[in-house]
N, C-alpha and C positions, 0 to 999 in steps of 0.2 A: 799619466795623461799625456797623450801625444797630439800636438796641435801644430803640424808643420804649416808655415805660411810661405807660399811661393809668390814671386812677383814676376809678372809679364808686362810691366809698364815702367816707364821712367818717372811717372808721376809720383811725387812724394808729398805727404802731408806734413804739417809743421809740428808733429808729435810722433811718438813711437806707436805706429799703427799695430805692430805685432803685440805690444803690451796691452793695448785696448782690446784687441780681438781675444787674446788669451783670458783676460779677466772677465769678459762678457761670456765667453764659452763656459768657463768654470761656474760663474754665477747662475747661468741658465740651467746647467746640470744640477747644481745644488738646489735651485728653486723647485725642480721637478723630482728631487730626491732620487736622482738617477743612481741605480745600485751597482754600477760597474765603473771600472776605469775605461776610458773611451779614447778613440782616435777620430779626429775631425780634421780633414784636409781643407785648407783655405788657399784660394788663388786670388790675388789682387791683380786687376787688369784695367783696361781702358774700354771706352764705349764700342770701338770697332771689334775688339776681340769678344766681348760679351755678346754683341749682336750676332756674331758668327755662331757662338755656342747656342744662343737662344734660337737661332734659325735651325741649326742642325738637330738640336735636342727637342725643341718644342714646336717647330714649324712657324715661329714668329720672327720675321725678319726685321727686328728693331732692337736697339739697345735697351737694356733694363738695368735696374740698380743692383739686384742680387738674384742669383739663381741658387737653388738648393737641390741637391741630389741625394736623397736619403738612401742608405744601404739596407735599411730595415723596413719590413712591412709589418706595422703594428696592428694588433686586433682592434685597438681603439687608441686615440691620441693619448700619449703619456702612459700607456699600459705596457710595462716592461716585464710582465709576469711570464711570458712564454719564451723569452729570449734564450734562457738556458737550454731549451729544447733543440736549438739549432747551433751546433758548434761551428758551422761555416761562417757565422756572423762575427766570430772572434779571430783576431790576428793570431796566427799560429805561433809566433815567437813571443810577442808581448802579452798575449792573453787579453788584450783590450778589445772591447766591442767596437767594431768599425761602424761609426754612426753615418758617415757619408761625407759629401763634399759641398763646399760653398764657394761661389765665385762672386766677387764684388768688384764693381766698376768704380775706381777712384774718381773718374770724371763725374760720375753721377753723385758720389759723395759730396764733392765740391759744389756742384750745381744745386743739389737739393738742400744742402745746408744754407746756401744763400737764399734760395726760394722760400724756405720755411723759417728763416731768421734765427737759426741756432748754429752752434759750432759744428765744425767738421768732425770733431771727436764725437759729439752727440749723434751725428748722422751715421758715422761708421759703427758706433755701438748699437744704434737702433737696427741697422741692417744685419749686423751679426746676431743680435738677439732674435730678430725675425727669422733668419735662416735656421738658427738653432731649434726653434720651436717646430719649424718644418721638418728638421732632421729627427725630431722626437714624435712625429706623426700628426702634428696639428696642421690645419689648413684654414683658409678663409674663403672657401667656395660659397658659403652662405653667411647670412647676417650673424647667426649664433657663433659660428666658427671664427668669424672676423672679430667679434666682441671678446671671445675667450683669448685669442692670440694677442689682441691689443692690451688686454688687462695683464697678461703674463709678461709681455715685452716691457710694458711700463713699470711693472713691479721690479723687474731685474734692473732696469736703468735707475729707478729711484733708490734701490738698495745700494747701488754703486755710486750714487750721488752725481749721476750724469743726467742733468736736467736740461730743459729747453732754454733756461735763462742765461 
């Protein structure tokens, strides 16, 4: 499993951000019974940088908390059955499936943790889980999709003992 975490900000949280991200990525993959070793690239940044990415990639000129860029187009959310049919999805050297990229604003992590009244660790874990389910084909464009994602995200966080309390 390859989970490189890059940093383009001087903001630091009071815990090991990389350890939290790694354990949430692994727990999300396990929850979905993901059948491959995977590569997920993570970028930790600030509001200004994520605003620029959001503007350039989505046409939305505003900061956001997390952006997800799936490398796989699934037939249905969490349907991994056809991935073997496309060898270009796998890293040529490691053999890992390239799931995609996530970008997280640590400024948003801090602000939203305060706004929602929970820890920064919980907020970072939530955003990581949220992004992971996007990378596995889920979305929240409608009420049904939103409910499914929320249930899956919460199950991962509960399993890890990362609660709102």
